C-alpha positions as CSV (number, residue, x, y, z in Angstrom):
1,X,131.0,191.7,171.5
2,X,128.6,194.6,170.9
3,X,130.3,198.0,171.5
4,X,127.8,200.3,173.0
5,X,128.3,204.1,172.4
6,X,125.2,205.7,174.2
7,X,124.3,205.3,177.7
8,X,121.6,206.5,180.0
9,X,124.0,209.1,181.3
10,X,126.7,211.1,179.4
11,X,130.0,210.4,181.0
12,X,132.7,212.8,182.4
13,X,136.4,211.4,182.5
14,X,139.3,212.9,184.6
15,X,142.4,211.2,183.4
16,X,144.6,212.0,186.2
17,X,143.8,212.9,190.1
18,X,146.1,212.5,192.9
19,X,144.4,211.1,196.1
20,X,146.6,212.1,199.4
21,X,147.3,209.1,201.9
22,X,147.6,210.0,205.6
23,X,151.4,209.7,205.4
24,X,151.8,212.2,202.6
25,X,152.1,209.7,199.7
26,X,149.7,210.7,196.7
27,X,148.2,207.9,194.7
28,X,147.3,208.2,191.1
29,X,143.8,207.6,189.9
30,X,141.5,208.0,186.8
31,X,137.9,208.6,187.2
32,X,134.8,208.4,185.0
33,X,131.4,209.4,186.5
34,X,128.0,210.5,185.2
35,X,127.8,214.1,184.3
36,X,126.3,216.3,187.0
37,X,127.4,213.6,189.7
38,X,128.5,216.5,192.0
39,X,125.0,217.8,192.0
40,X,123.2,214.3,192.2
41,X,125.8,212.1,194.0
42,X,126.2,208.3,192.9
43,X,127.6,205.1,194.3
44,X,131.4,204.5,193.4
45,X,133.2,201.4,192.0
46,X,137.0,201.0,192.8
47,X,139.4,198.9,191.0
48,X,142.8,198.9,192.7
49,X,145.7,197.7,190.7
50,X,149.5,197.9,190.0
51,X,148.8,198.1,186.1
52,X,149.3,201.7,185.1
53,X,145.8,203.3,184.7
54,X,146.6,205.4,181.5
55,X,148.5,203.1,179.4
56,X,148.8,199.3,179.8
57,X,145.2,198.7,180.9
58,X,143.9,201.3,178.5
59,X,142.1,198.8,176.2
60,X,140.4,196.9,179.2
61,X,139.3,200.0,181.0
62,X,137.7,201.5,177.8
63,X,135.5,198.4,177.6
64,X,134.3,198.6,181.2
65,X,134.7,201.8,183.0
66,X,132.6,204.2,180.6
67,X,130.1,201.5,180.5
68,X,129.4,201.5,184.4
69,X,129.7,205.2,184.5
70,X,126.9,205.6,181.9
71,X,124.7,203.6,184.0
72,X,125.1,205.8,187.0
73,X,128.3,205.0,188.7
74,X,131.7,206.7,189.6
75,X,134.4,204.3,188.5
76,X,137.9,204.9,190.1
77,X,140.9,203.2,188.6
78,X,143.6,203.6,191.2
79,X,147.2,202.8,190.8
80,X,149.0,201.1,193.9
81,X,151.7,203.0,195.7
82,X,154.8,202.7,193.7
83,X,153.0,201.7,190.4
84,X,152.0,203.6,187.4
85,X,151.7,207.5,188.3
86,X,151.5,206.8,192.0
87,X,154.4,207.8,194.4
88,X,156.2,205.5,196.6
89,X,157.5,202.0,196.4
90,X,155.8,198.6,195.7
91,X,157.8,196.0,197.5
92,X,155.6,193.0,197.2
93,X,152.0,191.8,196.7
94,X,149.3,192.6,199.2
95,X,151.6,194.1,201.9
96,X,149.7,195.7,204.9
97,X,150.5,199.1,203.4
98,X,148.7,198.4,200.2
99,X,145.8,197.2,202.1
100,X,145.6,200.2,204.3
101,X,146.1,202.5,201.4
102,X,142.9,200.7,199.8
103,X,141.1,201.6,203.1
104,X,142.3,205.2,202.9
105,X,141.3,205.6,199.4
106,X,137.7,204.1,200.0
107,X,137.2,206.9,202.7
108,X,138.5,209.7,200.5
109,X,136.2,208.2,197.5
110,X,133.2,208.1,199.9
111,X,134.0,211.8,200.9
112,X,133.8,213.2,197.6
113,X,130.8,215.4,196.5
114,X,130.2,213.1,193.4
115,X,129.9,210.0,195.7
116,X,126.8,209.3,197.9
117,X,128.9,207.6,200.5
118,X,128.7,204.0,199.2
119,X,131.7,202.2,197.5
120,X,131.9,198.8,195.8
121,X,135.4,197.1,194.9
122,X,135.8,194.9,191.7
123,X,138.9,193.5,190.2
124,X,140.4,190.6,188.4
125,X,143.5,188.8,189.7
126,X,145.4,191.4,191.7
127,X,142.4,193.6,192.2
128,X,140.1,190.4,193.0
129,X,142.8,189.6,195.7
130,X,142.9,192.9,197.4
131,X,139.2,193.3,197.2
132,X,138.5,190.3,199.4
133,X,141.4,191.4,201.7
134,X,140.2,195.1,202.1
135,X,136.6,193.6,202.7
136,X,138.1,191.5,205.6
137,X,139.7,194.9,207.0
138,X,135.8,196.3,207.1
139,X,136.3,200.0,205.8
140,X,132.9,201.4,206.6
141,X,132.1,202.7,203.3
142,X,132.7,199.5,201.6
143,X,129.2,197.8,200.9
144,X,129.9,194.8,198.2
145,X,132.6,193.2,196.4
146,X,132.9,191.5,192.8
147,X,136.2,189.5,192.8
148,X,137.3,187.7,189.7
149,X,140.1,185.0,189.2
150,X,141.3,185.6,192.8
151,X,141.9,183.5,195.9
152,X,141.2,183.4,199.6
153,X,144.4,181.3,200.4
154,X,147.6,182.8,199.2
155,X,149.8,179.6,199.8
156,X,147.7,176.8,198.8
157,X,145.9,178.4,196.0
158,X,147.9,180.9,194.3
159,X,150.6,181.4,191.6
160,X,153.3,180.5,194.0
161,X,152.7,177.0,195.4
162,X,150.2,174.2,194.8
163,X,150.0,171.2,197.2
164,X,153.2,172.3,198.7
165,X,154.8,172.1,195.5
166,X,156.9,175.0,193.9
167,X,154.9,176.2,190.7
168,X,156.8,177.1,187.8
169,X,154.4,179.9,187.4
170,X,156.1,181.5,190.4
171,X,159.0,182.4,188.1
172,X,156.9,183.6,185.4
173,X,154.8,185.9,187.5
174,X,157.9,187.3,189.5
175,X,159.6,187.9,186.1
176,X,156.5,189.9,184.8
177,X,156.4,192.0,187.8
178,X,160.1,192.4,187.9
179,X,160.1,193.9,184.5
180,X,156.6,196.2,185.0
181,X,158.3,197.6,188.2
182,X,161.1,199.2,186.1
183,X,158.5,201.6,184.5
184,X,158.5,205.0,185.5
185,X,155.4,207.3,186.0
186,X,154.4,209.4,183.0
187,X,155.8,212.8,182.6
188,X,152.6,214.0,181.3
189,X,150.9,213.4,184.4
190,X,153.4,213.9,187.3
191,X,155.6,216.4,185.8
192,X,159.5,216.8,186.2
193,X,159.4,214.5,189.4
194,X,159.0,211.5,187.1
195,X,162.7,210.8,186.9
196,X,163.2,211.0,190.8
197,X,160.3,208.5,191.2
198,X,161.7,206.1,188.5
199,X,165.1,206.1,190.0
200,X,163.6,205.1,193.3
201,X,161.7,202.4,191.8
202,X,164.8,201.0,190.0
203,X,166.8,201.0,193.1
204,X,164.1,199.8,195.5
205,X,161.5,197.6,194.2
206,X,163.7,194.5,194.8
207,X,163.4,190.9,193.6
208,X,160.3,189.5,194.5
209,X,161.2,185.9,193.5
210,X,163.7,185.7,196.5
211,X,161.0,186.9,199.0
212,X,158.5,184.0,197.6
213,X,161.3,181.5,197.7
214,X,162.4,182.2,201.2
215,X,158.7,181.2,202.3
216,X,158.3,177.6,200.9
217,X,155.8,176.5,203.7
218,X,152.6,178.1,204.9
219,X,153.9,180.5,207.5
220,X,152.8,184.2,208.6
221,X,153.9,185.7,205.2
222,X,151.2,183.7,203.2
223,X,148.7,183.8,206.1
224,X,148.4,187.6,205.8
225,X,145.8,188.5,203.1
226,X,144.5,184.9,203.2
227,X,140.8,185.6,204.2
228,X,140.4,181.7,204.6
229,X,142.2,182.2,207.9
230,X,139.0,184.0,209.3
231,X,135.9,184.0,207.1
232,X,133.9,186.0,209.4
233,X,135.8,189.1,208.8
234,X,134.3,189.5,205.6
235,X,130.7,190.9,206.0
236,X,129.9,192.5,202.9
237,X,128.2,190.8,199.8
238,X,130.8,189.0,197.5
239,X,130.3,187.9,193.9
240,X,133.0,185.6,192.9
241,X,133.8,184.6,189.4
242,X,136.3,182.5,187.6
243,X,136.9,180.0,184.7
244,X,137.9,176.3,184.3
245,X,140.8,177.3,182.0
246,X,141.8,180.0,184.7
247,X,144.1,179.2,187.8
248,X,141.6,180.2,190.3
249,X,138.2,178.3,190.3
250,X,138.7,176.7,193.5
251,X,138.2,179.6,195.5
252,X,134.8,180.3,194.2
253,X,133.7,177.0,195.8
254,X,135.4,177.8,199.2
255,X,134.0,181.0,199.1
256,X,130.4,179.8,198.5
257,X,130.8,177.3,201.3
258,X,132.5,179.3,204.0
259,X,131.3,183.0,203.7
260,X,128.4,183.8,205.9
261,X,126.9,186.9,204.1
262,X,125.2,187.2,200.9
263,X,127.3,185.6,197.9
264,X,127.0,184.5,194.4
265,X,129.4,182.5,192.4
266,X,130.1,181.9,188.6
267,X,132.6,179.7,187.1
268,X,132.5,179.6,183.1
269,X,134.9,178.0,180.5
270,X,137.0,180.9,180.4
271,X,140.7,181.6,181.2
272,X,142.0,184.5,183.1
273,X,139.7,187.1,181.7
274,X,136.6,189.1,182.2
275,X,133.6,187.1,181.1
276,X,132.4,189.6,178.6
277,X,135.8,189.1,176.9
278,X,135.9,185.4,177.9
279,X,137.7,183.0,175.8
280,X,137.2,180.1,175.6
281,X,133.8,181.1,174.8
282,X,131.0,181.6,175.2
283,X,131.4,185.1,176.6
284,X,128.6,186.4,178.3
285,X,126.8,189.8,179.0
286,X,129.1,190.2,182.3
287,X,128.7,193.9,182.4
288,X,124.9,193.6,182.5
289,X,125.2,191.0,185.2
290,X,127.5,193.1,187.2
291,X,125.2,196.0,187.0
292,X,122.5,194.0,188.4
293,X,124.7,193.3,191.3
294,X,125.8,196.8,192.1
295,X,122.1,198.0,191.4
296,X,121.0,195.7,194.2
297,X,123.6,196.3,196.8
298,X,124.6,199.9,196.1
299,X,121.3,201.4,194.9
300,X,118.9,199.2,196.9
301,X,117.2,198.0,193.8
302,X,115.6,194.7,193.6
303,X,117.0,193.3,190.3
304,X,115.9,189.6,191.1
305,X,119.6,188.7,191.0
306,X,119.7,187.2,194.6
307,X,116.6,185.0,194.0
308,X,118.5,183.1,191.5
309,X,120.7,180.0,192.5
310,X,123.9,180.9,194.4
311,X,126.1,179.2,192.1
312,X,126.2,178.9,188.5
313,X,128.6,176.5,186.7
314,X,129.4,175.7,183.0
315,X,129.3,171.9,182.3
316,X,131.7,171.5,179.5
317,X,131.2,168.8,176.8
318,X,134.0,166.4,175.7
319,X,136.6,168.2,173.1
320,X,139.7,166.8,171.3
321,X,143.0,168.1,172.9
322,X,144.0,171.3,171.7
323,X,146.3,173.9,172.9
324,X,143.9,176.6,172.4
325,X,139.9,176.8,172.2
326,X,138.0,179.7,170.8
327,X,134.8,178.2,172.4
328,X,133.9,175.1,174.6
329,X,130.5,173.3,173.9
330,X,128.5,172.9,177.0
331,X,125.7,174.1,179.1
332,X,125.0,176.2,182.3
333,X,123.9,174.4,185.4
334,X,122.7,175.8,188.8
335,X,123.5,174.9,192.3
336,X,121.6,176.3,195.3
337,X,124.6,176.3,197.4
338,X,127.8,174.5,197.9
339,X,128.4,171.7,198.7
340,X,125.7,170.8,196.2
341,X,122.7,168.3,197.0
342,X,123.0,167.3,193.5
343,X,126.6,165.8,193.8
344,X,127.3,162.3,195.0
345,X,130.8,161.6,196.0
346,X,131.7,158.1,194.7
347,X,134.9,155.9,195.0
348,X,136.3,154.4,192.1
349,X,138.9,151.8,193.3
350,X,142.4,151.4,191.6
351,X,142.8,147.8,190.2
352,X,146.1,145.9,190.0
353,X,145.6,145.4,186.1
354,X,145.3,149.3,185.7
355,X,141.6,149.7,185.8
356,X,139.1,151.4,188.1
357,X,136.0,149.8,189.6
358,X,133.2,150.7,191.8
359,X,133.7,147.7,194.1
360,X,136.9,147.5,195.8
361,X,138.9,144.4,194.2
362,X,139.4,141.3,196.3
363,X,143.1,141.4,196.2
364,X,145.7,144.2,195.7
365,X,149.1,144.7,194.1
366,X,152.0,146.8,194.6
367,X,152.7,148.8,191.3
368,X,156.0,150.4,191.1
369,X,156.8,153.5,189.0
370,X,159.3,156.2,188.2
371,X,158.4,159.0,185.6
372,X,160.8,160.5,183.2
373,X,161.8,164.1,184.3
374,X,159.9,165.5,181.2
375,X,156.6,164.2,182.2
376,X,154.6,167.5,182.1
377,X,155.6,169.1,179.0
378,X,152.2,168.8,177.7
379,X,150.6,170.6,180.7
380,X,150.1,174.2,179.3
381,X,150.3,176.8,181.9
382,X,149.0,176.8,185.4
383,X,147.0,180.0,184.7
384,X,145.7,180.1,180.9
385,X,145.1,183.5,179.4
386,X,143.3,182.2,176.3
387,X,146.6,182.5,174.3
388,X,147.1,179.8,171.7
389,X,149.3,177.1,173.3
390,X,148.7,177.7,176.9
391,X,145.9,175.1,177.4
392,X,147.2,171.3,177.8
393,X,147.8,169.5,174.4
394,X,147.5,165.6,173.9
395,X,148.2,163.7,176.9
396,X,149.3,160.7,175.4
397,X,153.2,161.5,175.9
398,X,152.7,162.5,179.3
399,X,150.6,159.2,180.0
400,X,153.0,157.1,178.5
401,X,155.6,158.3,181.3
402,X,152.8,157.8,184.0
403,X,151.1,155.0,186.1
404,X,147.6,155.0,184.5
405,X,144.4,153.6,185.4
406,X,141.2,153.5,183.0
407,X,137.5,152.9,183.4
408,X,135.1,153.0,180.4
409,X,132.3,155.7,180.4
410,X,129.1,154.1,180.9
411,X,126.2,153.9,178.3
412,X,124.3,156.7,179.9
413,X,127.5,158.9,180.0
414,X,129.3,160.4,182.9
415,X,129.0,163.9,184.5
416,X,130.8,165.3,187.4
417,X,131.1,168.8,189.2
418,X,133.4,169.9,191.7
419,X,136.7,168.7,193.0
420,X,137.8,165.1,192.4
421,X,140.4,163.6,195.0
422,X,142.8,160.8,194.8
423,X,143.3,158.7,197.8
424,X,146.5,156.9,197.7
425,X,148.4,154.2,199.8
426,X,151.9,154.5,198.9
427,X,155.6,154.4,199.6
428,X,158.7,156.3,198.0
429,X,162.3,155.5,198.2
430,X,163.5,159.4,199.0
431,X,162.8,161.8,201.8
432,X,161.6,164.2,199.5
433,X,159.1,163.2,196.8
434,X,156.0,164.4,195.0
435,X,153.0,162.8,193.1
436,X,151.1,164.4,190.3
437,X,147.5,163.2,189.3
438,X,145.7,164.0,186.0
439,X,142.3,163.1,184.9
440,X,142.2,162.5,181.2
441,X,139.4,162.1,178.8
442,X,140.6,159.3,176.6
443,X,138.9,159.5,173.1
444,X,138.1,156.4,171.0
445,X,141.0,157.1,168.8
446,X,143.3,157.1,171.7
447,X,143.8,161.0,172.0
448,X,143.6,162.5,175.7
449,X,142.3,165.6,177.0
450,X,143.3,166.8,180.4
451,X,140.0,167.6,182.4
452,X,141.7,168.3,185.8
453,X,144.9,167.8,187.7
454,X,146.3,167.8,191.3
455,X,149.9,167.9,192.6
456,X,151.1,167.3,196.2
457,X,154.3,167.4,198.1
458,X,154.4,164.3,200.1
459,X,156.5,165.9,202.9
460,X,153.4,168.1,203.6
461,X,151.2,165.2,204.3
462,X,150.7,166.7,208.0
463,X,150.0,170.2,207.0
464,X,151.5,172.8,204.6
465,X,153.1,174.5,207.6
466,X,155.0,171.8,209.0
467,X,156.6,169.6,206.3
468,X,158.3,166.4,207.4
469,X,160.9,164.1,205.7
470,X,159.6,160.8,204.4
471,X,160.6,157.7,205.7
472,X,161.9,155.5,202.5
473,X,159.7,152.3,202.2
474,X,157.2,153.4,204.8
475,X,153.6,153.1,203.6
476,X,151.5,156.4,203.9
477,X,147.9,157.3,203.1
478,X,147.6,160.8,201.4
479,X,144.8,162.6,199.6
480,X,145.7,164.7,196.6
481,X,142.9,167.4,195.8
482,X,142.4,168.2,192.2
483,X,141.3,171.3,190.4
484,X,137.4,171.6,190.3
485,X,135.8,171.2,186.9
486,X,132.4,170.4,185.7
487,X,132.5,168.1,182.9
488,X,130.2,165.5,181.0
489,X,132.0,162.6,179.0
490,X,130.0,160.4,176.4
491,X,129.8,156.6,176.2
492,X,132.5,155.1,174.2
493,X,135.2,157.3,176.0
494,X,137.4,156.3,179.0
495,X,138.2,158.3,182.0
496,X,141.9,157.9,183.1
497,X,143.8,158.7,186.2
498,X,147.4,159.1,185.3
499,X,149.9,159.4,188.3
500,X,153.5,160.7,187.9
501,X,156.4,161.2,190.3
502,X,156.9,164.7,188.7
503,X,155.2,167.4,186.6
504,X,157.8,169.9,185.2
505,X,157.4,172.7,184.3
506,X,154.0,173.0,186.1
507,X,155.9,172.2,189.3
508,X,159.5,172.2,190.0
509,X,161.0,168.5,190.4
510,X,162.2,167.1,193.6
511,X,165.7,167.1,194.2
512,X,166.6,163.4,193.2
513,X,164.5,160.9,191.0
514,X,161.8,159.1,193.0
515,X,160.5,155.4,192.8
516,X,156.9,155.4,193.8
517,X,155.0,152.2,194.9
518,X,151.2,152.3,194.9
519,X,149.4,150.0,197.1
520,X,146.1,149.5,195.0
521,X,144.4,148.0,197.9
522,X,143.4,151.2,199.9
523,X,144.0,153.4,196.9
524,X,140.8,155.1,194.9
525,X,139.6,158.1,192.9
526,X,136.9,160.0,194.5
527,X,134.5,161.7,191.7
528,X,131.9,164.1,192.5
529,X,129.2,162.8,190.4
530,X,126.3,165.1,189.6
531,X,122.9,164.3,189.0
532,X,120.7,166.7,186.7
533,X,118.7,169.3,188.5
534,X,115.4,170.9,187.6
535,X,117.2,174.1,188.4
536,X,119.4,173.8,185.4
537,X,116.2,173.9,183.1
538,X,114.9,177.4,184.6
539,X,118.3,179.2,184.6
540,X,117.7,182.7,182.8
541,X,120.0,183.1,180.0
542,X,122.8,185.6,180.0
543,X,122.6,188.6,177.8
544,X,124.9,188.9,174.9
545,X,128.4,190.5,175.8
546,X,128.4,194.3,175.6
547,X,131.2,196.8,176.3
548,X,132.1,200.4,175.9
549,X,133.6,202.1,172.9
550,X,137.0,200.4,172.1
551,X,140.0,202.4,173.1
552,X,142.0,204.5,170.7
553,X,145.1,202.3,170.3
554,X,147.1,201.8,167.3
555,X,149.1,198.5,166.9
556,X,152.5,199.7,165.5
557,X,154.3,196.4,165.5
558,X,152.8,192.9,166.4
559,X,154.4,190.9,169.3
560,X,156.4,187.7,168.9
561,X,154.2,185.0,169.8
562,X,154.9,181.2,170.1
563,X,154.4,178.2,172.4
564,X,156.4,175.3,171.6
565,X,157.5,172.0,173.0
566,X,160.9,171.3,171.6
567,X,163.0,168.0,172.0
568,X,166.8,168.0,171.7
569,X,167.1,164.4,170.5
570,X,170.8,164.5,170.8
571,X,171.0,166.0,174.2
572,X,167.9,164.3,175.5
573,X,166.6,167.6,176.8
574,X,162.7,168.9,176.5
575,X,162.1,172.5,176.5
576,X,158.7,174.8,176.7
577,X,159.2,177.7,174.9
578,X,156.8,180.9,175.2
579,X,156.9,184.3,173.7
580,X,154.2,186.8,174.1
581,X,153.4,190.4,174.8
582,X,151.6,193.3,173.3
583,X,154.3,194.4,170.9
584,X,154.5,198.0,170.1
585,X,151.2,200.0,170.6
586,X,150.5,203.7,170.6
587,X,147.8,205.2,172.6
588,X,146.4,207.8,170.4
589,X,144.7,210.0,173.1
590,X,147.9,210.6,175.1
591,X,150.5,210.0,172.1
592,X,152.1,207.4,174.3
593,X,153.9,204.3,172.4
594,X,154.3,201.2,174.6
595,X,156.7,198.3,174.0
596,X,156.2,195.0,175.8
597,X,157.6,191.6,174.9
598,X,158.5,188.5,176.9
599,X,160.1,185.2,176.7
600,X,159.9,182.1,179.0
601,X,161.9,179.0,178.4
602,X,162.0,175.8,180.7
603,X,164.1,173.0,180.3
604,X,164.8,169.6,181.6
605,X,166.8,166.2,180.7
606,X,164.8,163.0,181.0
607,X,167.3,161.5,183.6
608,X,168.0,164.1,186.0
609,X,165.5,166.5,187.7
610,X,168.3,168.6,189.0
611,X,168.9,169.6,185.6
612,X,165.7,171.4,185.5
613,X,166.0,175.1,184.7
614,X,163.8,178.1,183.7
615,X,164.9,181.4,182.1
616,X,162.9,184.6,181.4
617,X,163.4,187.8,179.7
618,X,161.3,190.8,179.3
619,X,161.5,194.2,177.2
620,X,159.6,197.2,178.2
621,X,159.4,200.8,176.8
622,X,157.6,204.1,176.8
623,X,158.0,206.7,174.2
624,X,156.6,210.2,173.5
625,X,158.2,212.7,171.1
626,X,161.9,212.9,172.1
627,X,161.3,211.4,175.7
628,X,161.9,207.7,176.0
629,X,162.7,205.0,178.5
630,X,163.2,201.3,178.4
631,X,164.1,198.3,180.3
632,X,165.5,194.7,180.0
633,X,165.0,192.4,182.9
634,X,166.6,188.7,182.9
635,X,165.7,186.1,185.6
636,X,166.8,182.3,185.7
637,X,166.2,179.7,188.3
638,X,167.8,176.4,188.8
639,X,168.3,174.1,191.6
640,X,170.7,171.5,193.1
641,X,170.1,168.7,195.8
642,X,170.2,171.4,198.6
643,X,169.4,174.9,197.1
644,X,167.3,177.0,194.8
645,X,169.5,179.4,192.7
646,X,168.4,182.6,191.2
647,X,170.2,184.8,188.8
648,X,168.7,188.0,187.7
649,X,169.7,191.3,185.9
650,X,168.0,194.5,185.6
651,X,169.2,197.2,183.0
652,X,167.3,200.5,182.2
653,X,167.9,203.3,179.8
654,X,166.8,206.8,179.4
655,X,167.2,207.5,175.5
656,X,170.6,205.5,174.7
657,X,171.8,206.4,178.3
658,X,172.1,203.4,180.8
659,X,170.8,204.9,184.0
660,X,170.7,201.6,186.0
661,X,172.2,198.2,186.1
662,X,171.5,195.8,188.9
663,X,172.6,191.9,189.3
664,X,171.4,189.5,191.8
665,X,172.9,186.0,192.6
666,X,171.0,184.2,195.2
667,X,171.1,180.7,196.9
668,X,168.1,179.7,199.0
669,X,167.9,176.6,200.9
670,X,165.4,173.7,200.0
671,X,162.8,173.3,202.6
672,X,161.6,169.9,202.0
673,X,160.9,170.9,198.4
């Protein structure tokens, strides 16, 4: 990445501004703008996050915000109510108060002398979510949105649930926010009231994991903030971006298909990152691309962007399995819209002997299977961050515990783009059961690279809002949607469909071991085969990645990092062990030292899914001179046949004095899960 030090406009930075809300609460912002904007107002771009504007996002902000300001925009990094230097409490994600605050902040921004009255919103993950949700509320000054790694559907396509199954990532994400919510505002910005604000947070932020587990089906809790409930509410132009290694690529396709206004989509090989810092690479000049979008919609300039194809995808080539990729070979392809005229959906029928054929076999068979409980240990993380180890590793061990169907890649190769689907005629022997399906690139030497996957809670066969127990032995027809991908495979490889009755820790196990019977007659893999398009050959190339000058940050101590799959041969337990964070860093321009270190461990025995458990621990700290605070948060999740069981602890210190200690013991009934 090239760091740019000179821009068309000199940049003024205001490190701390307090924006008043109608109820008197004050939200903290950091602002970059072109010098002289008060005399020559400019459009504004808002990023609205709970991630602390002056410390934990400093490095990322430095790469982006001065760059945009230097090209003629006022850029505002706003802390959510109850986060960073903002007053109040943050009680959960995307609550009505958060969205109303966003609308009120946009009105305040549009009314400032340095703003010309037009505002855009950008954000990755949380900021991408609330950008779409606030767009659906239609604040008058909001004119366009860039949303990255986000979703339109908070139940079916977020970190909490997938296919009606409880994601292990729910524990992970809840624990991350549990730890972050223990941090106080910075006294350098808010003065002596920091302690009162801190103690309010420690007492009142709550245990979000309990909130989410109390809503195991699609109800009003999840419909709130899911813009798929009414696409027509979003009227402003939307640019949606994600990556195949990210958790959120499928929303890009739904947004392209269902939004009615101007829209663009981009999916690269990346994990959960901005594309100018994208890994796996290739990273692209996303800031330049973003400027073309803003110049078109906020400044009225014809940048040519809207004359290009609606959707651009990265068609990945085959690679060996590996827990981390620096880059992925492939090529960019173009789609004029979605669904694509270049994509032909084709059925490959499951054969009794374990193959897949284009023509349905004359006969069928009933194949009976029960997976060991540790199938899924090779899954990596639901949402990859480009961290070594979080990509899926060699699939052979998981395949050995799965029901597999293979087909040879034809001599001409195979290319598909979009969401594969698995149609199964099946029966099970339990009232609650789930099925996981994986697409695997089987290399000539036998190694397996996971291409895509899908999971489905069979009690949700009639809808995620009305689960219904299964009748053991009864035959059902179900469809499992798979995560979208654009992938090419060469001749000499095999494409494998692998089915399993569990996929831990990606999803939490059913309450008892399940035996699955697959009726091959009536079962098939549906692949979105893609033909080459003339548009692919005339796509303009992305510029090389650029960014603003690096932030003045010193790495004081490296974090502990590992991603291990560990087998206890004596006890029969498998564990996924993860450590990560940013270690100890010091922000030089405000002399603040930060500490962030986390641990996640998931374990299960091969014989009993009720033995599955997850434990997390996070350490956070802030220090400047003789002022210091720190916290330790711990969370565990396990289940029995009837309940999920949460144990959590929060401890916080000012200096060496323990100022808060809280404990939770919660039992939440399993709801067809």
